[in-house]
C-alpha positions in Angstrom: -121.4 13.8 -6.0 -120.0 16.8 -6.2 -116.3 15.2 -6.4 -117.0 13.3 -9.4 -114.6 14.1 -12.2 -116.7 11.4 -14.6 -119.4 9.4 -15.0 -120.1 5.9 -17.2 -123.5 5.1 -17.3 -124.6 1.3 -17.0 -126.1 -0.9 -20.0 -129.7 -0.2 -20.3 -130.2 -3.9 -20.1 -128.7 -4.4 -16.8 -130.4 -1.5 -15.5 -133.8 -3.6 -16.7 -132.5 -7.0 -15.7 -131.8 -5.6 -12.3 -134.6 -3.5 -12.4 -136.6 -6.9 -12.1 -135.2 -7.6 -8.8 -136.6 -4.9 -6.6 -138.2 -6.7 -4.0 -139.4 -3.6 -1.8 -141.1 -2.0 -4.8 -144.4 -0.9 -2.6 -144.3 2.5 -3.9 -144.4 1.5 -7.8 -140.9 2.6 -8.2 -139.2 3.0 -12.0 -135.1 2.9 -12.3 -134.7 5.4 -15.2 -130.8 5.0 -15.8 -127.7 4.3 -13.4 -124.3 5.8 -13.8 -121.0 4.9 -12.3 -119.3 8.4 -10.8 -115.4 9.0 -10.6 -113.1 11.1 -8.9 -109.4 10.6 -10.7 -110.5 7.4 -12.5 -111.8 5.6 -8.8 -115.6 4.8 -8.8 -116.5 7.0 -5.7 -120.0 5.6 -5.8 -123.7 5.9 -7.7 -126.2 8.3 -9.4 -129.5 6.7 -9.8 -132.2 8.3 -11.6 -135.4 6.2 -10.1 -139.3 7.8 -10.8 -142.1 7.0 -7.9 -145.5 6.4 -9.4 -147.1 6.9 -6.9 -146.9 11.2 -5.7 -150.5 12.5 -4.9 -149.8 14.6 -8.3 -148.4 11.8 -10.0 -145.1 10.5 -10.9 -142.0 12.2 -8.6 -138.8 11.6 -10.9 -135.5 12.1 -8.8 -131.9 11.8 -9.2 -130.2 10.2 -5.7 -126.3 10.0 -5.2 -125.0 7.2 -3.0 -121.0 7.1 -2.3 -119.3 3.4 -2.1 -120.0 3.4 1.9 -123.8 3.6 1.1 -124.2 6.8 2.3 -126.7 9.1 0.4 -124.4 12.0 -1.0 -127.8 13.9 -2.3 -131.3 14.2 -3.5 -132.4 16.4 -6.6 -136.1 16.4 -7.4 -136.1 16.4 -11.5 -139.8 16.3 -12.1 -142.3 16.9 -9.4 -146.5 18.1 -9.7 -147.7 18.1 -6.0 -150.1 20.4 -4.4 -149.0 23.9 -4.0 -147.6 24.9 -0.2 -147.8 21.1 0.6 -146.5 18.6 -1.9 -144.4 20.9 -3.6 -142.6 21.6 -0.1 -140.4 18.3 -0.9 -138.3 20.7 -3.3 -137.4 22.5 -0.2 -133.9 21.4 0.9 -134.2 21.2 4.1 -137.0 18.1 3.4 -134.2 16.8 1.2 -131.4 16.9 3.4 -133.2 14.5 5.9 -131.4 12.0 3.5 -128.5 13.4 2.9 -125.6 11.7 5.1 -127.4 9.0 6.3 -126.3 5.1 5.9 -129.4 3.2 6.4 -131.0 0.1 4.4 -134.4 1.5 3.8 -136.1 5.1 5.3 -139.5 5.2 6.6 -141.9 8.0 7.4 -143.2 9.2 10.5 -145.5 12.2 11.5 -144.7 12.4 15.0 -140.8 13.6 14.7 -137.9 11.5 13.6 -136.1 9.2 16.1 -133.6 7.7 14.0 -131.2 8.0 10.6 -133.9 5.7 9.0 -136.8 7.8 10.1 -137.8 11.2 7.8 -140.0 13.6 8.9 -143.5 13.9 6.8 -144.0 17.2 5.0 -147.2 18.6 7.1 -150.2 17.9 4.9 -148.4 16.0 2.8 -148.0 12.4 3.6 -148.1 11.1 0.0 -145.8 13.3 -1.1 -143.2 12.1 1.6 -144.0 8.6 1.2 -143.2 8.9 -2.6 -140.1 10.7 -2.5 -139.0 8.2 0.5 -140.3 5.1 -1.7 -138.0 6.6 -4.7 -135.2 6.8 -2.3 -135.4 3.2 -0.8 -135.7 2.2 -4.2 -132.6 3.7 -5.4 -130.9 2.2 -2.1 -132.0 -1.8 -3.1 -130.9 -1.0 -6.7 -127.5 -0.2 -5.2 -127.2 -3.3 -3.6 -128.3 -4.9 -6.7 -125.4 -3.3 -8.5 -123.0 -4.2 -6.0 -124.0 -7.9 -6.0 -125.3 -7.9 -1.9 
């Protein structure tokens, strides 16, 4: 959230309680931290730190920005250990930007070319990594809904 001028951390107890309510946790997702993002004291969205435990090389840790309209404002990778030249391409801006600016309930990985905002083009030779990244982002979207009482 580049426009944010301040942040306020959600209490760990609230994060743990809401994390237990995640329904679509098919990819073994863990919510680590969540922050409210502010611009001049106005809440403009949430920053959610998530770990997907099902990457090809292990855990993939992400930060996902989501604005008040439930639009992805950005995805940053904090930690990843995937195959060089394949899964590590998830770090490329072109792959991460597939999520940015999208307002969806959940994403789905496809291998045949995306046809809608909900679809994400899989990295060539790295479907497991693509699914883990998408699973983490889907977990952040669902957690966002829980934070907002939806």
